C-alpha positions in Angstrom: 78.4 -121.3 92.9 80.6 -122.6 90.1 84.3 -123.0 90.1 86.8 -123.8 87.4 90.5 -124.1 87.5 93.2 -123.2 84.9 97.0 -122.7 85.0 99.1 -120.0 83.5 102.9 -120.3 83.9 102.5 -122.8 86.7 100.2 -120.4 88.6 96.8 -121.9 89.4 93.7 -119.6 88.8 90.4 -120.4 90.4 87.5 -118.8 88.5 84.6 -118.4 90.9 81.1 -117.5 89.9 77.8 -117.0 91.9 77.3 -116.7 95.6 80.0 -117.7 98.1 78.0 -118.3 101.3 77.6 -120.8 104.2 76.3 -123.5 101.8 78.9 -123.1 99.0 82.0 -122.0 100.8 82.9 -125.7 101.7 83.2 -126.3 98.0 85.5 -123.4 97.5 87.5 -124.6 100.5 88.1 -128.0 98.8 89.4 -126.3 95.6 91.7 -124.1 97.7 93.0 -127.1 99.7 93.7 -128.9 96.5 95.7 -125.9 95.2 97.5 -125.6 98.5 98.7 -129.2 98.3 101.9 -128.1 96.5 105.1 -126.8 97.9 105.2 -123.0 97.6 101.7 -122.8 96.1 100.8 -119.9 93.9 97.1 -119.3 93.5 94.9 -116.5 92.2 91.2 -116.5 93.1 89.4 -114.7 90.4 86.2 -113.3 91.8 84.8 -111.1 89.0 81.6 -113.3 88.7 80.9 -113.5 92.4 77.6 -111.7 93.1 77.6 -112.2 96.9 80.1 -113.3 99.6 79.3 -113.7 103.3 81.5 -114.2 106.4 81.9 -117.9 105.7 83.3 -117.2 102.2 85.6 -114.6 103.7 86.8 -117.1 106.3 87.5 -119.7 103.6 89.7 -117.2 101.7 91.5 -116.2 105.0 92.1 -119.9 105.7 93.6 -120.3 102.2 95.8 -117.2 102.6 97.0 -118.6 105.9 97.8 -122.0 104.3 99.7 -120.3 101.5 101.7 -118.3 103.9 102.5 -121.4 106.0 103.7 -123.2 102.9 105.8 -120.3 101.7 103.3 -119.6 98.8 101.0 -116.9 97.8 97.2 -116.5 97.4 96.1 -113.4 95.6 92.6 -112.1 94.8 91.7 -110.6 91.4 88.8 -108.7 89.9 86.6 -108.2 92.9 83.3 -106.6 92.1 82.4 -103.4 93.9 80.2 -105.2 96.5 82.7 -107.9 97.2 85.5 -105.3 97.5 83.5 -103.3 99.9 83.1 -106.4 102.2 86.9 -106.8 102.2 87.4 -103.1 102.9 84.9 -103.1 105.7 86.6 -106.0 107.3 90.0 -104.3 106.7 91.1 -107.4 104.8 92.2 -105.3 101.8 95.3 -104.6 103.9 95.9 -108.4 104.4 95.2 -109.7 100.9 97.0 -108.7 97.7 94.0 -107.6 95.6 94.4 -106.8 91.9 92.0 -105.3 89.4 92.6 -108.1 86.9 94.1 -111.6 86.7 96.8 -110.2 84.4 97.9 -107.7 87.1 98.0 -110.5 89.7 100.1 -112.7 87.4 102.5 -109.9 86.7 103.2 -109.6 90.4 104.4 -113.2 91.0 
């Protein structure tokens, strides 16, 4: 898994690529924790290049969402591939997370 970070209008965007699984999700967790270290954090996790996500990856994103909510911030997901989106729908997490087709759509909703 590879992760890079960028900012647009003070909103942090994590670009994630590869597999988010039991072995790589701790790395994603560290990036999310760093982003959540601000008051009222605003984070978009860009998942277009994620080829696979398992329950540990989902749990990492749920933890990030909970931290954002606790700190009066927001964590949004963008550009989920069909397989990744299906995992979120199956777990009914598409009703919990704000999921957008593109990063630009997520940015526009802040």
